[in-house]
Every structure is written in structure tokens, then in C-alpha cells.
C-alpha positions in Angstrom: 37.9 63.9 3.0 35.0 62.6 5.2 32.5 63.9 3.0 33.9 61.9 0.2 34.0 58.7 1.9 30.3 59.4 3.2 29.3 60.0 -0.5 31.1 56.9 -1.6 29.3 54.8 1.0 26.0 56.3 0.0 26.5 55.6 -3.8 27.5 52.0 -3.1 24.6 51.6 -0.9 22.2 52.9 -3.4 23.7 50.6 -6.1 23.3 47.6 -3.7 19.8 48.5 -3.0 19.0 48.7 -6.8 20.4 45.4 -7.3 18.5 43.7 -4.5 14.7 43.2 -5.0 13.9 45.9 -2.4 10.4 46.2 -1.1 10.9 50.0 -1.3 11.5 49.9 -5.0 8.0 48.4 -5.5 6.4 51.4 -3.8 7.5 53.9 -6.3 
């Protein structure tokens, strides 16, 4: 159950970083 929650948080965090103009996205 803990792994599922962690995976959900990671997915949401990645989606938020994609929406925001993150400086890391400009490096790639």
C-alpha cells in the first residue's frame, strides 16, 4: 500500500513539474 501511495505522489509531482515552467525542463 505504501508503494502505491509513493508512486501516486511521484506521478502527481512529475505532472506538476511538467505544468510549471521548470528550469530543469529547459536543460533537456
